[in-house]
Structure formats: structure tokens, C-alpha cells
C-alpha positions in Angstrom: 2.5 -7.6 -20.8 6.2 -7.3 -20.5 8.1 -7.0 -17.3 10.4 -3.9 -16.9 13.0 -6.1 -15.2 13.3 -8.1 -18.5 14.0 -5.0 -20.6 17.4 -3.4 -21.1 18.1 -0.9 -18.4 18.4 2.6 -19.8 19.6 5.2 -17.4 18.3 8.8 -17.5 21.8 10.3 -17.6 23.3 7.9 -20.2 25.2 9.8 -23.0 23.8 7.9 -25.9 20.0 8.2 -25.4 19.6 11.8 -26.6 21.5 14.2 -28.9 21.3 17.8 -29.5 21.0 18.7 -33.2 21.9 22.2 -34.2 20.3 22.0 -37.7 16.9 21.8 -36.1 17.7 23.5 -32.8 16.6 21.0 -30.2 16.9 17.6 -28.6 16.1 14.3 -30.3 15.8 11.1 -28.4 17.5 7.9 -29.7 14.2 6.9 -31.4 14.2 10.0 -33.5 11.5 11.9 -31.6 12.1 15.7 -31.5 11.7 17.4 -28.2 12.7 21.0 -29.0 14.8 22.6 -26.3 13.4 20.3 -23.5 16.3 18.0 -22.8 14.6 16.7 -19.6 11.5 15.4 -21.5 13.7 13.9 -24.2 15.7 12.0 -21.6 12.7 11.0 -19.5 10.7 9.7 -22.4 13.4 7.3 -23.6 14.9 6.2 -20.2 13.6 3.3 -18.2 15.6 4.1 -15.0 16.9 7.2 -13.2 19.4 7.5 -10.3 18.0 7.6 -6.8 19.5 10.2 -4.4 21.3 7.3 -2.7 23.1 6.5 -6.1 21.2 3.3 -7.0 19.2 2.8 -10.2 15.4 3.0 -9.9 12.5 2.7 -12.3 11.8 6.2 -13.7 8.2 6.3 -12.3 9.5 6.3 -8.7 11.0 9.1 -6.8 13.2 6.7 -4.7 14.6 3.2 -5.2 13.3 0.0 -3.6 15.9 0.1 -0.8 15.1 3.7 0.1 11.3 2.9 -0.1 11.8 0.0 2.3 13.8 2.2 4.7 11.1 4.9 4.5 8.4 2.4 5.1 10.1 1.1 8.2 10.7 4.7 9.5 7.0 5.5 9.0 6.0 2.3 10.7 8.3 3.0 13.7 6.9 6.5 14.1 3.3 5.1 14.6 1.9 5.1 18.2 2.4 1.7 19.8 -0.5 -0.3 21.4 -0.5 -3.9 22.8 -1.5 -6.5 20.3 -5.2 -7.1 19.7 -6.1 -9.7 17.1 -6.9 -9.5 14.2 -3.6 -7.9 13.0 -2.2 -7.0 9.7 1.5 -7.4 8.6 2.6 -4.6 6.3 5.7 -6.7 5.5 3.8 -9.9 4.5 0.7 -8.1 3.4 -1.4 -10.7 5.3 -4.1 -10.6 7.9 -4.0 -12.8 11.0 -7.1 -13.5 13.0 -5.3 -15.0 16.0 -1.9 -16.0 17.4 -2.2 -19.6 16.1 -2.8 -18.4 12.5 0.2 -16.1 12.7 2.5 -18.8 14.1 1.3 -21.4 11.5 1.9 -18.9 8.7 5.5 -18.2 9.9 6.3 -21.8 10.5 5.0 -22.9 7.0 6.8 -20.1 5.2 10.2 -20.5 7.0 11.2 -24.0 5.8 14.8 -23.0 5.2 15.3 -21.3 8.6 13.5 -23.9 10.8 16.6 -25.9 11.6 18.5 -22.8 12.9 15.8 -21.7 15.4 14.7 -23.6 18.5 10.9 -22.9 18.2 8.3 -20.9 16.5 8.8 -18.0 18.9 12.3 -17.5 17.5 11.0 -17.5 14.0 8.5 -14.8 14.9 11.2 -12.7 16.6 13.4 -13.1 13.5 10.8 -11.5 11.3 10.2 -7.7 11.2 6.5 -8.2 10.5 5.5 -4.6 10.9 2.3 -5.6 12.6 -0.6 -3.2 13.2 -3.8 -3.8 15.1 -6.8 -3.9 12.8 -9.8 -1.6 13.0 -13.2 -3.3 12.7 -15.5 -2.4 9.8 -19.1 -2.4 11.0 -22.2 -2.0 8.8 -23.3 1.6 8.3 -26.6 2.8 9.7 -29.2 4.0 7.2 -29.7 7.7 7.1 -33.1 9.4 6.5 -31.2 11.6 3.9 -30.8 8.5 1.7 -34.3 9.3 0.2 -33.9 13.1 0.0 -33.8 13.2 -3.8 -37.1 11.3 -4.0 -39.0 13.7 -1.7 -40.6 16.9 -2.8 -39.1 20.1 -1.6 -39.8 20.5 2.1 -41.3 17.0 2.1 -40.8 14.5 5.0 -40.6 10.7 5.0 -43.7 8.9 6.3 -43.7 8.3 10.1 -44.0 4.5 9.6 -41.0 4.6 7.2 -38.8 6.4 9.7 -39.8 4.0 12.5 -38.7 1.1 10.3 -35.4 2.9 9.6 -34.9 3.3 13.4 -35.8 -0.3 14.0 -33.3 -1.4 11.3 -30.5 0.8 12.7 -31.1 -0.7 16.1 -30.7 -4.1 14.6 -27.4 -3.0 12.9 -26.0 -2.0 16.2 -26.2 -5.7 17.4 -24.2 -7.0 14.4 -20.6 -8.0 14.7 -17.9 -6.5 12.5 -18.3 -7.4 8.8 -14.5 -7.3 8.2 -11.4 -5.5 9.3 -8.8 -3.2 7.8 -5.2 -2.3 8.8 -5.3 0.2 11.7 -3.0 3.0 12.7 -1.4 1.5 15.8 1.8 -0.6 15.5 2.1 -3.6 17.7 4.2 -6.7 18.1 3.7 -10.4 18.8 6.1 -11.9 21.3 4.9 -15.5 21.1 
């Protein structure tokens, strides 16, 4: 699989990627494919990059460039409601989960070899990074529903009483279990070290 960064950059608005031919009445891309009167498709098909509204090149599949995407991501993060930190947390910048403060500090210390000499301690390293942290939400096991067997029952049929009692017993057991995992939550937070 080839990397688009290794390919020649072809801008959407380059003059030499399409031409209008009058003898066939339409647009032909530089590979010879005829597009009729659809100049937009002729250009889009052959280009690898377009120009972002900020003026920088971007891969044609995106609506904005990497820089604008990063700015938008930071803006969206900053618009989130803030809550004090509760571990585990997720860093949208690093795309990493951290179960506790020690794990977060260790990760930053290990991945900041170049900067270690310019900062007095790990807390400075943490403040240096815009980690875009969010508190995680816990993922608990789902309870079993009586409806899970609805397709197996005859119309207007009911599950046996003993079967429903076991489902209730199992659901009571599930309530005692800890979270199975966690996912990024919606509340932004920060770690102050």
C-alpha cells in the first residue's frame, strides 16, 4: 500500500491536469479520461490535493487541512464542560488511556527525553503538554432482558417463571460487578501534578 505523502502532489486547481477539448465537447483529465462538461469531476478525479480555505494544501478527501483540523479539535475540546479530574482519563492528543496519576506521569517522563533537561520536574513536563484530557465513563456489563428470547416464544407466549427468576438472579449479580472497561467521556479535565 502506497503512502499519499510519497506521491507527487497534484493540486486541484493546477492548469495542466485537465484540458477542455472542443472536438468532443468536454473535459478530459491528464490520463485521457473523458468527463463531459463536468470540469469539477475531471479535476477531482485526477488531483491528490485541494486548497484549504486557509490557503494550505490538503489531501482531497478532507474538507480542511491538518492545521485547521487540529485547531478545530482544540476548539471543540475547549467548548466541553469542565469537571475535576477522575481517573481513568483519556488524552485526545496522545490517544492514550491513563489509569492513575503515576501512569500519566511515567508516560510523559518516558516520552519527553529531549525536553527533560529544560524542565525542573515531571509536573513541568505535564504542564508543557496540551493533553486534551477527558474523564472516562465506565462500561459496565449489560443486564439481560426478557425480550432476548421473544423470537423463540409463540405469539402471546411467556417465559417460564423459573427462567425469569434466574434472569433476575443473574441481573442482580451483574449489578455487583465492577466496570469491564472504560471509554473517553464527554467532560474535559486537566492534571496539575
